[in-house]
ZAMARGU-4260 file (C-alpha; in steps of 0.2 Angstrom, whole numbers, plus 5000, padded with zeros to 4 digits):
<rodrens>
0) 4865/5406/5750 | 4852/5397/5740 | 4851/5378/5741 | 4848/5369/5725 | 4830/5365/5723
5) 4824/5347/5721 | 4819/5351/5703 | 4838/5355/5699 | 4843/5338/5707 | 4830/5329/5696
10) 4836/5338/5681 | 4854/5334/5684 | 4850/5315/5687 | 4840/5314/5671 | 4855/5322/5661
15) 4867/5310/5670 | 4856/5295/5666 | 4855/5300/5647 | 4874/5301/5647 | 4876/5284/5655
20) 4863/5277/5643 | 4872/5285/5628 | 4889/5278/5634 | 4882/5260/5636 | 4875/5261/5619
25) 4891/5267/5611 | 4900/5253/5621 | 4887/5240/5614 | 4890/5247/5596 | 4909/5246/5597
30) 4908/5228/5605 | 4896/5223/5591 | 4907/5230/5577 | 4922/5221/5585 | 4913/5205/5586
35) 4907/5206/5568 | 4924/5209/5562 | 4930/5193/5571 | 4915/5184/5564 | 4912/5190/5546
40) 4901/5175/5542 | 4887/5184/5553 | 4890/5201/5546 | 4879/5205/5531 | 4891/5219/5525
45) 4907/5208/5525 | 4912/5201/5508 | 4908/5183/5507 | 4923/5171/5509 | 4919/5153/5507
50) 4933/5148/5519 | 4923/5156/5533 | 4911/5144/5542 | 4892/5146/5538 | 4884/5160/5548
55) 4868/5170/5550 | 4872/5180/5534 | 4879/5166/5523 | 4863/5161/5515 | 4857/5179/5511
60) 4874/5182/5503 | 4874/5166/5492 | 4856/5170/5486 | 4862/5188/5481 | 4875/5180/5469
65) 4861/5172/5458 | 4860/5188/5448 | 4878/5194/5449 | 4890/5182/5440 | 4904/5194/5441
70) 4903/5195/5460 | 4901/5176/5461 | 4917/5173/5452 | 4925/5186/5463 | 4920/5176/5478
75) 4928/5160/5471 | 4944/5170/5468 | 4944/5178/5485 | 4940/5160/5493 | 4954/5152/5483
80) 4943/5139/5475 | 4949/5132/5459 | 4937/5136/5444 | 4938/5140/5426 | 4927/5154/5418
85) 4921/5149/5401 | 4915/5159/5386 | 4896/5161/5384 | 4887/5149/5373 | 4870/5145/5365
90) 4856/5155/5358 | 4839/5162/5363 | 4832/5155/5379 | 4846/5143/5381 | 4860/5156/5379
95) 4872/5153/5393 | 4881/5170/5398 | 4887/5163/5414 | 4898/5147/5412 | 4910/5141/5425
100) 4918/5124/5428 | 4924/5119/5445 | 4942/5113/5446 | 4942/5099/5458 | 4924/5093/5460
105) 4923/5074/5461 | 4909/5074/5448 | 4907/5059/5436 | 4906/5058/5421 | 4917/5073/5421
110) 4913/5091/5428 | 4900/5100/5418 | 4899/5118/5416 | 4886/5127/5426 | 4881/5144/5431
115) 4893/5151/5444 | 4880/5151/5458 | 4876/5133/5455 | 4895/5128/5455 | 4896/5138/5472
120) 4882/5129/5479 | 4889/5112/5474 | 4906/5116/5481 | 4898/5120/5498 | 4887/5105/5498
125) 4901/5094/5494 | 4912/5101/5507 | 4900/5104/5521 | 4887/5091/5519 | 4893/5076/5508
130) 4910/5073/5515 | 4904/5074/5534 | 4889/5063/5530 | 4899/5050/5521 | 4912/5050/5536
135) 4898/5049/5549 | 4887/5035/5541 | 4901/5025/5532 | 4917/5030/5539 | 4924/5034/5521
140) 4926/5049/5510 | 4917/5053/5494 | 4926/5047/5478 | 4913/5051/5465 | 4897/5061/5463
145) 4887/5054/5449 | 4877/5066/5439 | 4865/5066/5424 | 4870/5082/5417 | 4868/5101/5420
150) 4864/5108/5403 | 4848/5103/5393 | 4840/5116/5381 | 4822/5111/5386 | 4806/5117/5395
155) 4801/5110/5411 | 4798/5091/5410 | 4802/5092/5391 | 4785/5100/5387 | 4782/5109/5370
160) 4777/5125/5379 | 4778/5133/5396 | 4792/5139/5407 | 4810/5135/5403 | 4819/5123/5414
165) 4834/5129/5424 | 4844/5116/5415 | 4841/5127/5399 | 4855/5139/5406 | 4864/5126/5416
170) 4858/5134/5432 | 4854/5116/5438 | 4862/5099/5440 | 4854/5082/5443 | 4863/5070/5455
175) 4860/5051/5453 | 4871/5043/5465 | 4888/5042/5475 | 4903/5031/5476 | 4914/5031/5491
180) 4933/5028/5492 | 4929/5011/5500 | 4919/5006/5484 | 4902/5008/5492 | 4890/5014/5479
185) 4874/5023/5483 | 4860/5025/5471 | 4845/5037/5472 | 4834/5026/5462 | 4839/5010/5471
190) 4842/5015/5489 | 4830/5030/5492 | 4816/5018/5496 | 4826/5008/5509 | 4828/5010/5528
195) 4847/5006/5530 | 4862/5017/5530 | 4861/5021/5512 | 4844/5028/5513 | 4849/5038/5529
200) 4864/5045/5520 | 4853/5050/5505 | 4840/5059/5516 | 4854/5068/5526 | 4862/5075/5510
205) 4846/5079/5502 | 4841/5089/5518 | 4859/5097/5518 | 4857/5103/5500 | 4843/5114/5505
210) 4856/5125/5515 | 4865/5129/5498 | 4853/5127/5484 | 4838/5137/5480 | 4828/5122/5474
215) 4830/5104/5479 | 4819/5091/5472 | 4820/5072/5477 | 4810/5056/5474 | 4798/5063/5488
220) 4793/5077/5476 | 4786/5066/5461 | 4790/5051/5450 | 4800/5061/5438 | 4813/5063/5451
225) 4813/5045/5457 | 4831/5042/5451 | 4840/5059/5455 | 4841/5075/5465 | 4837/5090/5455
230) 4847/5105/5462 | 4846/5122/5456 | 4849/5141/5460 | 4833/5148/5452 | 4830/5166/5456
235) 4811/5163/5457 | 4811/5159/5475 | 4822/5158/5491 | 4821/5140/5496 | 4811/5125/5490
240) 4816/5108/5498 | 4805/5093/5494
</rodrens>
């Protein structure tokens, strides 16, 4: 009776090794899919739900909503965030097809209508950055976020020509200050140049806004922003934080 040759043993070993490697890869794939199902914030294919914590895929999903108002509103509904969808308004370059209004934002004076992506970015900023920062620095909650408006039918810096501002379609909002529940008032114009808790808070929330908004401009950018933070969801770039 012939004994198996060495080449046959080697061939079987190689075949067995391929099977083992294949089984390992299948196991890793199954484990990965299970883990992603338990952590949808990291899954680029899972529908965005604002109730989930921020994850690896969150920023990409948020930025993808800038050109999809219907999907943006669907995310609000799925996440059970109160908002009102408004009818389109305006004409020409200042035509606002996408208009929503957050239902429970602490904006003052009143809650302006903005594009859905801008409203969503503000919601996340307030929840994940403003409130934690106010508690950490001052031990108090946010009572009001003072704004200078969202819609303004104008070109950049009010020029007579050139690119239109994101404010022309309410795809931006300017934030001038904050009032805490304990009565503390924080002003971008007055407190940004300082070195105390108010200045620290302003820098912390400015930096935090860069995780939600596509554009964040502060007094460090130029003199035109000395009294406010400009926050927008411009589709022109992924992230500008100054």
